[in-house]
DRENPA-3360 file (N, C-alpha, C; in nm, 2 decimals, always signed):
BEGIN
1 = MPASQNKF = +0.09/-0.12/+0.00/+0.00/-0.01/+0.00/+0.09/+0.13/+0.00 ~ +0.07/+0.22/-0.10/+0.17/+0.33/-0.09/+0.12/+0.44/+0.02 ~ +0.22/+0.53/+0.04/+0.19/+0.62/+0.15/+0.08/+0.72/+0.11 ~ +0.03/+0.74/+0.00/-0.09/+0.82/-0.03/-0.21/+0.76/+0.03 ~ -0.21/+0.63/+0.07/-0.33/+0.57/+0.13/-0.32/+0.58/+0.27 ~ -0.22/+0.65/+0.34/-0.22/+0.66/+0.50/-0.34/+0.73/+0.54 ~ -0.38/+0.68/+0.66/-0.49/+0.74/+0.71/-0.47/+0.85/+0.81 ~ -0.35/+0.85/+0.87/-0.32/+0.95/+0.98/-0.19/+1.04/+0.96;
9 = LKIKEGVI = -0.10/+0.97/+0.89/+0.02/+1.05/+0.85/+0.00/+1.07/+0.71 ~ -0.07/+1.18/+0.67/-0.10/+1.21/+0.53/+0.02/+1.28/+0.46 ~ +0.01/+1.27/+0.33/+0.13/+1.35/+0.26/+0.08/+1.48/+0.19 ~ +0.15/+1.58/+0.21/+0.11/+1.71/+0.16/+0.12/+1.69/+0.01 ~ +0.04/+1.76/-0.06/+0.03/+1.76/-0.21/+0.16/+1.82/-0.25 ~ +0.24/+1.76/-0.35/+0.36/+1.81/-0.40/+0.49/+1.74/-0.34 ~ +0.46/+1.68/-0.22/+0.58/+1.62/-0.15/+0.64/+1.51/-0.24 ~ +0.76/+1.50/-0.26/+0.83/+1.40/-0.34/+0.88/+1.28/-0.25;
17 = LTPVIEPV = +0.83/+1.17/-0.26/+0.87/+1.05/-0.18/+0.98/+0.98/-0.25 ~ +1.05/+0.90/-0.18/+1.16/+0.81/-0.24/+1.15/+0.68/-0.19 ~ +1.21/+0.58/-0.24/+1.21/+0.44/-0.20/+1.28/+0.42/-0.06 ~ +1.35/+0.53/-0.01/+1.40/+0.53/+0.13/+1.31/+0.57/+0.22 ~ +1.24/+0.70/+0.21/+1.15/+0.74/+0.30/+1.01/+0.70/+0.31 ~ +0.96/+0.66/+0.19/+0.81/+0.61/+0.18/+0.79/+0.50/+0.27 ~ +0.87/+0.38/+0.28/+0.84/+0.27/+0.37/+0.84/+0.33/+0.52 ~ +0.90/+0.41/+0.56/+0.92/+0.46/+0.69/+0.77/+0.53/+0.72;
25 = IIALDKYF = +0.74/+0.62/+0.62/+0.62/+0.70/+0.64/+0.49/+0.60/+0.65 ~ +0.51/+0.50/+0.56/+0.38/+0.40/+0.57/+0.38/+0.32/+0.70 ~ +0.52/+0.29/+0.76/+0.50/+0.21/+0.88/+0.47/+0.30/+1.00 ~ +0.50/+0.44/+1.00/+0.46/+0.54/+1.10/+0.31/+0.55/+1.10 ~ +0.24/+0.53/+1.00/+0.09/+0.58/+0.99/+0.02/+0.50/+1.11 ~ +0.06/+0.36/+1.14/-0.02/+0.30/+1.24/+0.01/+0.35/+1.38 ~ +0.13/+0.41/+1.40/+0.17/+0.48/+1.51/+0.09/+0.61/+1.54 ~ +0.08/+0.68/+1.43/-0.01/+0.80/+1.45/-0.15/+0.76/+1.47;
33 = EAANCPAR = -0.20/+0.65/+1.41/-0.33/+0.61/+1.42/-0.35/+0.57/+1.58 ~ -0.27/+0.48/+1.64/-0.28/+0.45/+1.77/-0.28/+0.55/+1.86 ~ -0.21/+0.66/+1.83/-0.21/+0.78/+1.92/-0.33/+0.88/+1.89 ~ -0.42/+0.85/+1.78/-0.52/+0.94/+1.74/-0.47/+1.06/+1.72 ~ -0.35/+1.08/+1.63/-0.28/+1.20/+1.62/-0.26/+1.24/+1.46 ~ -0.36/+1.30/+1.39/-0.34/+1.32/+1.25/-0.22/+1.41/+1.24 ~ -0.13/+1.38/+1.13/-0.02/+1.46/+1.10/+0.01/+1.45/+0.95 ~ +0.08/+1.55/+0.91/+0.12/+1.56/+0.77/+0.28/+1.57/+0.74;
41 = VTSGLRLA = +0.31/+1.48/+0.63/+0.43/+1.50/+0.58/+0.45/+1.61/+0.50 ~ +0.53/+1.71/+0.53/+0.52/+1.83/+0.45/+0.64/+1.86/+0.36 ~ +0.75/+1.76/+0.37/+0.85/+1.78/+0.29/+0.93/+1.64/+0.28 ~ +0.98/+1.61/+0.15/+1.05/+1.50/+0.13/+1.18/+1.52/+0.04 ~ +1.19/+1.46/-0.08/+1.31/+1.50/-0.16/+1.29/+1.65/-0.20 ~ +1.41/+1.72/-0.20/+1.40/+1.86/-0.22/+1.52/+1.88/-0.32 ~ +1.49/+1.98/-0.41/+1.61/+2.04/-0.51/+1.65/+2.17/-0.44 ~ +1.78/+2.23/-0.48/+1.83/+2.34/-0.44/+1.73/+2.46/-0.46;
49 = EDQLRIIR = +1.66/+2.47/-0.56/+1.56/+2.57/-0.59/+1.45/+2.57/-0.46 ~ +1.41/+2.44/-0.44/+1.31/+2.42/-0.32/+1.36/+2.47/-0.20 ~ +1.49/+2.45/-0.17/+1.54/+2.49/-0.04/+1.55/+2.64/-0.03 ~ +1.58/+2.72/-0.16/+1.59/+2.85/-0.16/+1.45/+2.92/-0.13 ~ +1.35/+2.86/-0.18/+1.21/+2.90/-0.17/+1.18/+2.90/-0.03 ~ +1.21/+2.79/+0.05/+1.18/+2.78/+0.19/+1.27/+2.88/+0.27 ~ +1.39/+2.89/+0.24/+1.46/+3.00/+0.30/+1.39/+3.14/+0.28 ~ +1.36/+3.17/+0.16/+1.29/+3.30/+0.13/+1.16/+3.32/+0.21;
57 = GYIASKGL = +1.08/+3.20/+0.23/+0.96/+3.20/+0.31/+1.00/+3.24/+0.45 ~ +1.09/+3.18/+0.52/+1.12/+3.20/+0.65/+1.19/+3.35/+0.67 ~ +1.26/+3.40/+0.56/+1.30/+3.54/+0.57/+1.19/+3.63/+0.58 ~ +1.08/+3.60/+0.49/+0.97/+3.68/+0.50/+0.88/+3.67/+0.63 ~ +0.87/+3.54/+0.68/+0.79/+3.53/+0.81/+0.86/+3.58/+0.93 ~ +1.00/+3.60/+0.93/+1.07/+3.65/+1.03/+1.09/+3.80/+1.02 ~ +1.02/+3.87/+0.91/+1.03/+4.02/+0.90/+1.17/+4.06/+0.86 ~ +1.24/+3.98/+0.78/+1.38/+4.01/+0.74/+1.38/+4.05/+0.59;
65 = SNQYLDAI = +1.27/+4.05/+0.52/+1.28/+4.07/+0.37/+1.35/+4.20/+0.34 ~ +1.31/+4.31/+0.39/+1.36/+4.45/+0.36/+1.52/+4.45/+0.40 ~ +1.56/+4.38/+0.49/+1.70/+4.38/+0.55/+1.77/+4.30/+0.44 ~ +1.72/+4.20/+0.37/+1.80/+4.09/+0.29/+1.73/+4.08/+0.16 ~ +1.70/+4.19/+0.08/+1.63/+4.19/-0.03/+1.70/+4.11/-0.15 ~ +1.84/+4.10/-0.13/+1.91/+4.03/-0.24/+1.87/+3.87/-0.23 ~ +1.84/+3.83/-0.11/+1.82/+3.68/-0.08/+1.68/+3.67/-0.14 ~ +1.58/+3.75/-0.16/+1.46/+3.75/-0.20/+1.47/+3.75/-0.36;
73 = NKGLKDKI = +1.53/+3.87/-0.41/+1.53/+3.90/-0.56/+1.62/+3.84/-0.64 ~ +1.74/+3.79/-0.59/+1.84/+3.73/-0.68/+1.83/+3.59/-0.68 ~ +1.91/+3.53/-0.79/+1.90/+3.39/-0.82/+2.00/+3.30/-0.72 ~ +1.97/+3.17/-0.75/+2.04/+3.07/-0.65/+2.19/+3.09/-0.65 ~ +2.26/+3.12/-0.78/+2.40/+3.12/-0.79/+2.45/+3.26/-0.79 ~ +2.36/+3.37/-0.79/+2.40/+3.50/-0.81/+2.49/+3.54/-0.68 ~ +2.58/+3.62/-0.70/+2.67/+3.67/-0.58/+2.66/+3.81/-0.54 ~ +2.69/+3.86/-0.43/+2.70/+3.98/-0.38/+2.81/+4.01/-0.30;
81 = EFNGQQVY = +2.85/+4.13/-0.28/+2.95/+4.16/-0.17/+2.91/+4.17/-0.04 ~ +2.95/+4.11/+0.06/+2.90/+4.12/+0.21/+3.02/+4.12/+0.30 ~ +3.04/+4.22/+0.36/+3.16/+4.24/+0.46/+3.28/+4.22/+0.39 ~ +3.29/+4.28/+0.27/+3.42/+4.26/+0.20/+3.45/+4.11/+0.12 ~ +3.35/+4.04/+0.11/+3.37/+3.90/+0.05/+3.25/+3.89/-0.05 ~ +3.28/+3.80/-0.15/+3.18/+3.76/-0.25/+3.10/+3.63/-0.18 ~ +2.97/+3.66/-0.16/+2.90/+3.55/-0.12/+2.77/+3.52/-0.20 ~ +2.70/+3.41/-0.18/+2.58/+3.40/-0.26/+2.48/+3.50/-0.21;
89 = AWQPGWSA = +2.40/+3.57/-0.30/+2.30/+3.66/-0.26/+2.22/+3.62/-0.14 ~ +2.17/+3.50/-0.13/+2.08/+3.43/-0.02/+2.16/+3.41/+0.10 ~ +2.30/+3.40/+0.11/+2.37/+3.37/+0.21/+2.37/+3.45/+0.34 ~ +2.36/+3.59/+0.34/+2.34/+3.68/+0.45/+2.21/+3.65/+0.51 ~ +2.10/+3.63/+0.44/+1.96/+3.62/+0.49/+1.96/+3.47/+0.55 ~ +2.01/+3.37/+0.49/+2.01/+3.25/+0.54/+2.08/+3.24/+0.68 ~ +2.21/+3.31/+0.69/+2.28/+3.31/+0.79/+2.22/+3.39/+0.91 ~ +2.14/+3.49/+0.88/+2.05/+3.56/+0.99/+1.94/+3.46/+1.03;
97 = LLNKGVII = +1.89/+3.38/+0.96/+1.79/+3.30/+1.00/+1.86/+3.17/+1.10 ~ +1.97/+3.13/+1.06/+2.04/+3.05/+1.16/+2.06/+3.13/+1.31 ~ +2.10/+3.25/+1.29/+2.14/+3.32/+1.40/+2.02/+3.35/+1.49 ~ +1.90/+3.34/+1.44/+1.78/+3.35/+1.51/+1.72/+3.21/+1.54 ~ +1.79/+3.12/+1.52/+1.76/+2.98/+1.57/+1.66/+2.90/+1.46 ~ +1.66/+2.95/+1.34/+1.58/+2.88/+1.24/+1.67/+2.78/+1.17 ~ +1.66/+2.64/+1.20/+1.75/+2.55/+1.16/+1.72/+2.51/+1.01 ~ +1.80/+2.55/+0.92/+1.78/+2.52/+0.79/+1.92/+2.50/+0.71;
105 = NPPIAAIC = +1.93/+2.42/+0.63/+2.06/+2.41/+0.55/+2.05/+2.49/+0.42 ~ +2.17/+2.52/+0.38/+2.17/+2.62/+0.25/+2.13/+2.53/+0.13 ~ +2.10/+2.59/+0.02/+2.07/+2.53/-0.10/+2.20/+2.47/-0.18 ~ +2.31/+2.55/-0.14/+2.44/+2.52/-0.18/+2.53/+2.52/-0.07 ~ +2.61/+2.42/-0.04/+2.72/+2.44/+0.06/+2.77/+2.56/+0.08 ~ +2.76/+2.63/+0.19/+2.80/+2.78/+0.21/+2.86/+2.79/+0.36 ~ +2.93/+2.90/+0.37/+2.98/+2.94/+0.49/+2.88/+3.01/+0.57 ~ +2.86/+2.98/+0.70/+2.77/+3.06/+0.79/+2.83/+3.20/+0.82;
113 = LMDYINKN = +2.77/+3.31/+0.80/+2.84/+3.43/+0.82/+2.81/+3.50/+0.94 ~ +2.72/+3.45/+1.02/+2.68/+3.51/+1.14/+2.69/+3.39/+1.26 ~ +2.69/+3.44/+1.39/+2.69/+3.35/+1.50/+2.58/+3.25/+1.49 ~ +2.61/+3.12/+1.49/+2.50/+3.03/+1.50/+2.54/+2.91/+1.60 ~ +2.49/+2.90/+1.71/+2.52/+2.79/+1.81/+2.44/+2.67/+1.78 ~ +2.49/+2.56/+1.73/+2.41/+2.44/+1.69/+2.38/+2.37/+1.82 ~ +2.32/+2.26/+1.81/+2.24/+2.17/+1.92/+2.37/+2.13/+2.01 ~ +2.50/+2.10/+1.96/+2.61/+2.07/+2.03/+2.68/+2.18/+2.10;
121 = GVNRKGQI = +2.64/+2.29/+2.09/+2.69/+2.42/+2.16/+2.81/+2.47/+2.07 ~ +2.82/+2.43/+1.95/+2.93/+2.48/+1.88/+2.88/+2.60/+1.79 ~ +2.97/+2.71/+1.79/+2.94/+2.82/+1.70/+2.99/+2.79/+1.56 ~ +2.90/+2.78/+1.47/+2.94/+2.75/+1.34/+2.97/+2.87/+1.23 ~ +2.98/+2.98/+1.31/+3.02/+3.11/+1.22/+3.15/+3.07/+1.15 ~ +3.16/+3.10/+1.02/+3.29/+3.10/+0.96/+3.31/+2.95/+0.91 ~ +3.22/+2.86/+0.94/+3.22/+2.72/+0.90/+3.13/+2.69/+0.77 ~ +3.17/+2.59/+0.69/+3.09/+2.55/+0.59/+2.98/+2.46/+0.64;
129 = IQTSVHFK = +2.86/+2.49/+0.61/+2.74/+2.42/+0.63/+2.70/+2.35/+0.50 ~ +2.69/+2.22/+0.50/+2.64/+2.13/+0.37/+2.49/+2.16/+0.36 ~ +2.47/+2.10/+0.23/+2.31/+2.10/+0.19/+2.24/+2.00/+0.28 ~ +2.11/+2.00/+0.26/+2.02/+1.92/+0.33/+2.02/+1.78/+0.29 ~ +2.02/+1.69/+0.38/+1.99/+1.54/+0.36/+1.86/+1.52/+0.27 ~ +1.77/+1.62/+0.27/+1.65/+1.61/+0.17/+1.69/+1.60/+0.04 ~ +1.82/+1.67/+0.00/+1.86/+1.66/-0.13/+1.90/+1.51/-0.19 ~ +1.91/+1.43/-0.09/+1.96/+1.29/-0.12/+1.84/+1.19/-0.11;
137 = GIAFDIGG = +1.73/+1.25/-0.05/+1.60/+1.16/-0.07/+1.59/+1.07/+0.07 ~ +1.67/+1.10/+0.17/+1.68/+1.02/+0.29/+1.62/+1.08/+0.42 ~ +1.54/+1.19/+0.40/+1.49/+1.24/+0.50/+1.35/+1.32/+0.46 ~ +1.26/+1.32/+0.56/+1.13/+1.39/+0.55/+1.09/+1.47/+0.68 ~ +1.00/+1.57/+0.65/+0.95/+1.66/+0.78/+0.80/+1.62/+0.79 ~ +0.78/+1.63/+0.92/+0.64/+1.61/+0.97/+0.61/+1.76/+1.01 ~ +0.49/+1.81/+0.96/+0.47/+1.95/+1.01/+0.55/+2.04/+0.93 ~ +0.55/+2.16/+1.00/+0.64/+2.27/+0.96/+0.58/+2.35/+0.83;
145 = GPDGISGT = +0.65/+2.45/+0.79/+0.60/+2.54/+0.69/+0.47/+2.62/+0.72 ~ +0.40/+2.67/+0.63/+0.28/+2.74/+0.67/+0.17/+2.65/+0.72 ~ +0.18/+2.53/+0.70/+0.07/+2.42/+0.75/+0.08/+2.42/+0.90 ~ +0.19/+2.43/+0.96/+0.20/+2.41/+1.10/+0.19/+2.26/+1.12 ~ +0.17/+2.22/+1.24/+0.13/+2.08/+1.28/+0.01/+2.08/+1.38 ~ -0.06/+1.99/+1.37/-0.18/+1.97/+1.47/-0.14/+2.00/+1.61 ~ -0.20/+2.10/+1.67/-0.18/+2.11/+1.80/-0.04/+2.16/+1.82 ~ +0.04/+2.09/+1.91/+0.18/+2.12/+1.94/+0.27/+2.00/+1.88;
153 = ITNELSVL = +0.38/+2.02/+1.89/+0.48/+1.94/+1.85/+0.50/+1.82/+1.92 ~ +0.45/+1.83/+2.05/+0.46/+1.73/+2.15/+0.40/+1.60/+2.12 ~ +0.28/+1.61/+2.07/+0.21/+1.48/+2.03/+0.28/+1.41/+1.93 ~ +0.32/+1.47/+1.83/+0.40/+1.40/+1.71/+0.53/+1.35/+1.77 ~ +0.58/+1.43/+1.86/+0.71/+1.38/+1.91/+0.69/+1.26/+1.99 ~ +0.60/+1.24/+2.06/+0.59/+1.12/+2.14/+0.54/+1.00/+2.05 ~ +0.48/+1.02/+1.94/+0.47/+0.92/+1.84/+0.59/+0.87/+1.80 ~ +0.67/+0.96/+1.75/+0.82/+0.92/+1.68/+0.90/+0.85/+1.80;
161 = QKAKADNI = +0.90/+0.91/+1.91/+0.97/+0.84/+2.03/+0.91/+0.70/+2.04 ~ +0.80/+0.66/+2.04/+0.74/+0.53/+2.05/+0.79/+0.44/+1.92 ~ +0.79/+0.50/+1.81/+0.82/+0.42/+1.70/+0.97/+0.40/+1.69 ~ +1.05/+0.49/+1.73/+1.19/+0.47/+1.75/+1.23/+0.36/+1.85 ~ +1.15/+0.37/+1.96/+1.18/+0.27/+2.07/+1.15/+0.13/+2.02 ~ +1.06/+0.13/+1.93/+1.01/-0.02/+1.88/+1.10/-0.04/+1.75 ~ +1.21/+0.03/+1.73/+1.30/-0.01/+1.63/+1.25/-0.01/+1.49 ~ +1.14/+0.08/+1.44/+1.09/+0.08/+1.33/+1.19/+0.08/+1.21;
169 = KGLKGFLP = +1.19/-0.01/+1.11/+1.28/-0.03/+1.01/+1.29/+0.11/+0.92 ~ +1.42/+0.14/+0.91/+1.44/+0.25/+0.83/+1.45/+0.38/+0.90 ~ +1.40/+0.40/+1.02/+1.40/+0.53/+1.08/+1.52/+0.55/+1.16 ~ +1.61/+0.62/+1.11/+1.74/+0.65/+1.18/+1.74/+0.73/+1.30 ~ +1.67/+0.83/+1.29/+1.65/+0.93/+1.39/+1.56/+1.04/+1.37 ~ +1.54/+1.13/+1.45/+1.47/+1.25/+1.42/+1.51/+1.37/+1.52 ~ +1.47/+1.49/+1.47/+1.51/+1.61/+1.54/+1.41/+1.71/+1.55 ~ +1.35/+1.74/+1.65/+1.26/+1.84/+1.66/+1.31/+1.99/+1.62;
177 = ERENNALH = +1.25/+2.04/+1.53/+1.29/+2.17/+1.50/+1.19/+2.28/+1.54 ~ +1.20/+2.31/+1.66/+1.09/+2.39/+1.73/+1.07/+2.53/+1.65 ~ +1.18/+2.60/+1.61/+1.15/+2.72/+1.55/+1.08/+2.69/+1.41 ~ +1.10/+2.59/+1.35/+1.03/+2.57/+1.23/+0.91/+2.48/+1.25 ~ +0.88/+2.46/+1.36/+0.75/+2.38/+1.40/+0.74/+2.25/+1.32 ~ +0.85/+2.17/+1.33/+0.85/+2.05/+1.24/+0.94/+1.96/+1.32 ~ +0.90/+1.83/+1.28/+1.00/+1.72/+1.31/+1.08/+1.67/+1.20 ~ +1.20/+1.67/+1.20/+1.28/+1.62/+1.08/+1.32/+1.49/+1.11;
185 = CDCIAV = +1.29/+1.39/+1.02/+1.31/+1.25/+1.03/+1.42/+1.20/+0.92 ~ +1.53/+1.13/+0.98/+1.63/+1.09/+0.90/+1.61/+0.93/+0.88 ~ +1.64/+0.89/+0.76/+1.60/+0.75/+0.71/+1.72/+0.68/+0.67 ~ +1.72/+0.55/+0.66/+1.84/+0.47/+0.60/+1.75/+0.36/+0.52 ~ +1.82/+0.32/+0.41/+1.76/+0.22/+0.32/+1.76/+0.08/+0.39 ~ +1.65/+0.01/+0.38/+1.64/-0.13/+0.44/+1.61/-0.23/+0.33;
% end
């Protein structure tokens, strides 16, 4: 049965599934059903342009559009000068998001231009941050984006904790992205 027939963990229109993530999403449906917790997969496989669109959405929602117009108006590979160096036009706006706690990978591997303390307590300013594992088709998100998630992240988190404790095949791990109002799920091929 394909994930499109899930009853509780539904797939948002336009989400691209892969052979690695779809079986996990299918297996998780029964966990969401048992918890009576409807939820949505809002992201699967992404391209660089998709990632830039998401970054632009966060820049707008955080009220940073006027401050980072180049991130909104220029293309994926366009460059600008920022603090005396040539960077991607979206790079300062993306770095500002990280600085504000919005966890999002760049559309192209890039240096973080501002202070960003990651979950391990390391400041990633000046370090290269790689593209998202979504580009490889081995991750998906539950909730997030303009849809939000049903109620609070707590319900969905407890469902994933139960599934992980049961060693659901293919679910490598998950990360609550509270600022993004999403649960990021990493998968492995089985």
